[in-house]
N, C-alpha and C positions, 0 to 999 in steps of 0.2 A: 061452399066449401072453403075449409080453412087450410092451409099448408103452412105449417109449422118450421121454420128453420132456426135451430137455435148452433151453438159452439161458442169457442173462444174467438179473442181476437186475432185476426189477421188469416181466419180460415176461408175467406172468402165470402162470408153469409150475404154481404151488401151487393156485391157484384153478381152473384149467385140467385140470390132471392129476386133481386130486379128481372134479370133474364128470365127466370121462372113464370114469373108475373104475365111478361111481356108474351111467352110462348103460349101461356095458356090464357091469355086474355082474360088474367085475374088484375087486383088492384094490389099494390105492394105498400106495405108498413114496415117502415124501419124504425122499431122501437128504440133502438140505440139514439138517434136523431132527436127523438122526445126527450132522453134524459139531457143530450148535449146543449138543445134548447132552454132545458131548465138550469142548467149549467153558467150558461151564457146568461139567463136573466137572474141567477143569483145575486142577491139574497131572497128574490122576492120570492113569496110562497106559490110552489108548482100550482097547488090550485086554483090557482087564480088565471094562470097561463091560457090562453089559447093559442093551440098548436095544431097546426092543419099542414095537409100535404096536395100540393097540386105538383101533379107528374113525380118527376125527381126534385121539386122543389120543396121546402121547408119553410112554412111561415109560422113567424111567432108576433100572435099579436096584430096581424095583418102585414108585417114585414116579412121580406124575403131574407132570412139568414142563412142560407144553406152553405155560403162560403165561410161565413164567421164562425159557425159551429165545428168546421173541419179542421181547425188548427190543433196542433198537439196538447196545449194547455188545454183547452175545451174539453177535449177526451178524456184526460186526465183527472179533471174536475167531473166530468160526467160519471167516471167509474167510481170516484170516492162519494159521490151525491147517490149512487145507486145501491147504497149500501145503508144509506139512510131511510129507514122506516118510514119516515113521514114522508119522504120524496117519491119513496115506491106505492105508499098508498095514496097519495094523489094520481099518481102517473098511470096506473096498471087499471083503474077504471076506466081513464080516457082510450087507453089502449082496447079495454073490452067493448067500449061504446062506437068505436072506430069499425072492429071486425063483425059486429055482431048481425051483419046482415052481406048479403051479397058474397062473391068468391075471391079471397084473400089470398097471398104471400105473405105472412108475417115473420120476421126475422129479429132476433135478439138473443138474450142469455138464459131467460126462460117463460119462452112463449109456451113451447108446450107441456109443462111443468106446473106453471101459477097462472099464466095470464089466458091462457085457452088448454086448458088438459084434455078436452074433449075434441081436440082438433083431429079431422079425419085423417092427415098424413103428417106425422112426423120424422124430421130427420134432424140429426146431428151431425152439424158438418164440422171437420177437424183437419189438420196437417200438423205434421211435425213441429217441433219449437223453430228449428232452423229456418225451415222454410215460411213459417209466419213472420218470424223476425224480420227475415229478406223482404217480404211483402209489405210490411209496414215501416221498412227502414230505421229498423229498432237493433241494439243489442238484444242478445238470446235473453238474457237476463232482466230487461225491464219486460219482456214478452212472457217471461216466467213470474215475475211480480205479479202482472194484471192478473194471469190466472190466478195464483194464488190469493188472492183479493177476491176476485171475481167469484171463486167457487167456496170461499170461505165465511163469505159474509152469512150473517144470523139469517137473515130474511130474503127469501128468493137466490139461494146459491146456485149459481151455474153449475147445472149437471144435467145428463142426458135423461130425457124422459124414458121409463122401463120399455116402452112400446116404440120408441123411437129407432129409425133405421139409419144406422152407422155411415157416412161419405166421408172419406177421407181423400182431401182433395191435392194432398202432395203428389206432383207428378203429373197431374189432370190437366187437361184444358179446360176452360171456362165450359165450351159446350160439351165436353164429356161428360161434365158435372149435370149441368142442365140436364141433358139426354135422361143421366139416371134417375132425377127427380121427377121430369116428367114422366117417364115410365113408371116411377111409382104411383102417381096420380091416375095414371090411365087405367093400370091394373086396381084400384082402388076404385075407380068409378065403371069399370067394366064388372066389378065382383058385386 
């Protein structure tokens, strides 16, 4: 089974997806970490990169780069690279290969619309701009610029899948959000 969790920066996707994966006993895929790894390796061709996950650790060509890819500069460059059709065409097949078998919780901006449109459960995780800016330690205008860039790109724009369930995390605890998504998965597997 695949649970696709998409949404804008600061909605809580990584934290929630990781917790949902733990709660369900699924494997977690952070697609954004793949773009950040490509940003770290830039200008190398993303198609040549070996990006793997070991638990919460991100490996680039065998090196643990988890801390290196967490900087605001890398995050900004990753957002810019994600708009590049050549980068997307290199990384989307890598994502699909990872999630093709087993039970996964995958999070990103276009998992339910592009990477895995046949995901059994699709969630659009969001929160209001002020809350997302607070979570990221950024001014609201930077969050708005990122949203505009991610939603306005020509290739794989950030938007909810038609059949995604929206979960607004504003004012909710992580546990409350996780419980809602786990309930969606439970309902899907029961039906």
